[in-house]
N, C-alpha and C positions, 0 to 999 in steps of 0.2 A: 672256758666261763664268760670271761671278759667279754670276748667279741658276740658271744652267743645275747649277755645283756645290753651290749651297744646295739645290735640288730635290731631287739624288742623296743629300744626305748626309741630307735629313730622310725619306727614303723607308726601307720597310723593311729591314732586313738581309739578307732572300732574296731583293732585288729583281735578277732577272735581266736584265730589257730594258726600258732608257728612250730613249724617242725625243724628243731636244730637237732643236727646229730654231734653230738659231743665224745672224742675219744682221746686217748692219750697212751703213751707208753708207759706210765708210771701210775699204779694201782692206788697208790693212796691219794692222787688228783683225781681219779675218777671217783673213788669213794667219796671224796670229798666233794666233789660235782653234783653226785647224787644227792648228798646230804643237802646242800645249797639249794639245789631244785628242789627238794624236799621242802625247804623253810620258807622259799618265798612264794611257793604255791598253796603253801597252808591259808585257809580261809583267816584264820585267825593273826598273821603275818599283816602289818601296815608300814609300808615305806614313809608314811607319815607319823609313824612312832618312832623315836630318837632310842629308845630301848631296842627295839625290834633292828633298827639300822646298825647299832652298836654291837648287837649280837652276831648280826650278818659278817660284818666287818671283824670282828675278833675271829671268827669261824674262817673265814677267808684268808685275812693275811697276819692276824695278832698272833703271836706266841705267847704274850702277856694276857692271862686270863685271870680275872677275879670269880669270885665262888658262884654268882650268878651265871655268868656265861658256862661254867663248867657243869654247874647242875643242868642246865638248861640243854646243854650239847648231851649230856649223859640222858636225858630224857628224850631227844630226838635219834639219837643212837640208838638205844633200845626200842624204839619204834621202828627204825629201818631193819634192824634185827628180827623184829615180829612180822616183817611182812608189809609193814603199813606201804610201803612204796609202790609195792602192787597195786593196791587199789587207788594209786595215784597216777592218772593217764598221762601225767606230763612226765614220766619216766618208764621207758622200756628197755629191758634187760631182755635178750633172748636165748642167751648161752647160758645153761645151768653152772657150766664152768666158769664163767665169768662173774656169775652169782655167788659161787662158793669162794672165790676168791676175795671179792668185795666184802662179804660177810667174815672172813678169817679178818680182814683190815678194820672192821667195825668191832666186832669183838676185841681184837687187841686195844683200841682205842677207850672200848667200855670197861676192859679190865684194868688199863692204865689210868682213866679217871676216877672209876669206882676207888681205889685203894690209894690215891694219894691226893696230896691236894692241889690247888689249881696251880702254884708255882711248879712245885715239882713236875706235874704234867707238860707243863709249858717249856720246861726244861729239857724233857724226854723228847717231846716232839721236835725241837729246834735239833738236836743230835741226830734223831732217828732218820727225819725225813730232810734236813735240811734246810729248812722254812727260814725265810729271809724276812 
């Protein structure tokens, strides 16, 4: 994902389309990349808004979340599970089996963040996925 952002940032300012294929052997990384793509392509997201950048940073790198991040994350994951990513032309997943695996990961995230406070969720994510 980092390289995809770098490529987009280095391109011409009038760049209208850029096709980047993201893959990884780790399902949670792919699930997170779909979520991040959904976040940054949302019309309401603004790179000039410090709150939006903080949220993106929290999802991408941080495991120490506040309640605002946890609530926004839950909302975004619920939208992914509702299939909203399908209407986002920035995300294409062609294999139904891949979609099913991603949905299991998103469901795990949703169930975990729904039932715990942000600190507990952060600790579980650190242990389960070895985020640094």
